C-alpha positions, 0 to 999 in steps of 0.5 A: 610529666604528671603533677601527681602520682594518681595522674600517672596511674590514670595514664598507665591505667588508660593506655595499658588497658587500651593496648592489650584490652583486646587480648584480655577481652578474648581471655575473659570471654573464652575463659568464661566459655571454657568453664563449660567446655565439655558441655559445649562439646556435647552440643557440637557433637550429637553422637556424644549426647549421653550421660557421663560414663566411668572408664570401662574395663581395660582388660576386656574393652580398652586393650584390644582398642589400643591395638587398633590405635596408630600414629596420628597423621598430623603428629607423624608429619610434624615429627618427620620434619624434625628427624633424619631419614624417613620414618618407617611404616607407621603400622610397624612402630612399637607402642611404648606408652599409653594413657586414657583420661576422663572427667565427671563431665565427659561421656567420652573417653580420650585415649592416646599413645606414644610410638617409638621411632628409630630415627635420630633428631636433626637437632642434637639437643632434641630428644624427640624419639617418638610420635603420638597417636590419639582418639576419642571413643564411646566407652559404652561400645568401644567405637571411635568417634569420627575423625575430622570433628572438632570439639568446639569447647575443649579443643577451640574455645578453651585453648583460645583463652590462653594461647589465642591459637597462635602456636608458632614459637608459643607466641600466643602464650607470650602475648597472653602472659604480657596481657596478664602482667598488664592486667595486674598493673591496670588493676593496681592503678585502678585501685589507686585512681579510685579512692572511693572504691566502696561507693563506686560499687553501689553507683550506677547511673544509666540515665546519665549520658553515655560517657558517665554511665559507661564509666559508672559501669566500668567502675562497678564491674571492676570493683565487683570482679576485682578479687576474681580478676586479680586471682586469675591473672596471677594464677595464669602466670603461675601455671605457665611459668615454665613457658615464660621461664623455661630454665629446665629446657635451657640453662638447667637442662643437664641438671634437669635430666639428672634430676629425672634420673635421681627421682626415678631411682627414688620413686622406683619408677624406671626412667629408661626401659630395660630392653627385656620383654615382659607381659602386662598383668591385669590392669583391672586388678591394679585399678581395683587395688588403687580404688581400695587404697583410696577408700582406705584413706577415706577418699573413695573415687574413680580413675581420672587418668591412667598411664602405662610407661615402658609398655611390654618391657620389664621396667614398665609401670602403670600409674593410676590417678584419682579423679579428684572432682570432690576437691578444689585442689588439682590432686593426683593421689596416684598409685603406681604398679609394676606392669608385669606383676601388678605389685605396688611400687609406690603410693604418692605421699601427702604433698608438702605445704608448698605443693598443697598451695600449688595444687589449690591455686592450680585447681581453683584456676582450672576448676575440675571440681564438681561444684556447679554453683562455683562454676557459674560464679566463674562464668559471672566473673569472666563476663564481669571482666568483659563488661569492665573492658568493653565499658572502658573502650566505650568511655575512651571513645566517648571522652575523646570523639568530640575532640578528635572530630574537631581535629580530624583525628582518626584515633577514636574511629580506630579504637571504636572499630576495634572495640566493636570487633572485640565485643559484639564481633567476637561473640558473633564469631563464636556463635557463627561457629556454632551455626556452621557446626549445625549446618555442615554435615557431620560426616564431612571431611575436614569439618573441624577445619571449616568451622575454624575458617568460619570463626576467623572469617566472621571475626574479620568481617565484623571488623571490616563492617565496623571500620566501614560503618563508623563515619559517625564517630568522626562526627562525634556520634555513636557508630551504627555498627554497634546496633547492627552487629547486636542485631546480627548476633541476636539473629545468629543465636536464635538460628543456632538454637533452631538449627540444633532442633532441626538437625538433631531433634533436641529442642528445649522442651525435650532437653529440659522436661522429657529427656533432660540433658542439661549440657545441650539445654544449657547452651540453647538457653544461653544462646537465647539469653544472648539473643535477648540481651543483644536485641535489647542492646540494639533497641537501646542503641537505636533510641540513644542515637535518635536522642543524642544526635542533635546534642552530641556536638555540644555535650561536655566531656568529663574532665580528668578530675571528674574521672578520678573522683567518680 
């Protein structure tokens, strides 16, 4: 089929990249946004625009708040569909476990609990015997945040990059996993194709025709971000390995349950409740003891995650985990206490060599550390991935549009429309969501649902616009949809900054100079930068269209040999 191995790798690189490049574009772009997901939350929820807070006292502040927490209606409805009979009144369900979670970037506190239900599951293999409740609260006052508000960064942009919000049968995880595998193959085949990889790192000729300059930029961004792209595709597959290979929930399920029981006996953390009521000792005293032990191990820190299991039972225990934001590795370093007495049951030992590698790789991917320069490098790496994929789309269309125009083929038009929707269209959808967030009233019922609807509608509209406006591609010209959507993006980004100022009073002079608050200022500045880049791109595209139109039909295309040799 192919004369040389490099030609076969070129075919694989082209078609693997084209078929799943759109998914990878989503992963890279929303992955870059997820680096600052908590900061985006602050912009989207003006009520949370205050400095990060340590976890408040459990005994004095949180304990009475948990008494107000009830099963969440969403999880209650989902659970009802899986069990036999009607679930009793939610107000009567006993709380069996609870938790809270915070980070060094979170001014708010996420809390949650499990409530036992007496209903039997419809599926005998399903051990779902509880419903969940959760809420977000202001740790300064203990008041709950309004329901219906969406944390755009942590609840929408962040899961978008690994699940695509396709939750049925975990379909999104599987699509992204397949895309990650394809990306690894595309990276390896790209290295094989481009033998002069070092030279291509320093080669960019923007004055050349679009086909040549887009290929240069594709090569440059691919080489510059190669270690980053390979690492994140690989570690992403490792993190979700239990979904792709669910052995613990299928073939090894009996052994897995037995292992849980044996591990509970080994650690002293009871697997099942005793059925004997017992009081809860002072959790604040346990927190103080955990901090003392961390300091004695020369790693003083704050609590990041606290979990109480078998609440109100003799076998209850309290697990307190350190917020390890001073390390790249995702560490727990937990201290576990008997809930009824406060006695230390167990202190997690140092991890094995294998666990250390796993903690480091996971931590490097999830980046919970406190290192702002490294976080910005993550953003740059993610955006380099976007540039690499976008220029790959452009090169594909530019290389073939003249041939397709002569044959009357729709191939280039379809790819171009999808590329427009995947590049400026996707950014338009994200910024439209920010605009909707500032336009819709904060106390509006179901505001988060409306914001999500705006996102999907804007994205769909961008594709429709790109499909309707790309007749020029059939004539071997550039589609005007690129320029028009760049202009729309610039206008929306400026509008989002203006609406934030108008609706909250937090303009840039205030958030940068007088009452410095970088989470809001950073997103405003990023929006203005996006507007400037989009405006510049629109201007360049308009000039290119004027210059290139007369000569496009006679312009030569790069041969496969030229592509492979740069």
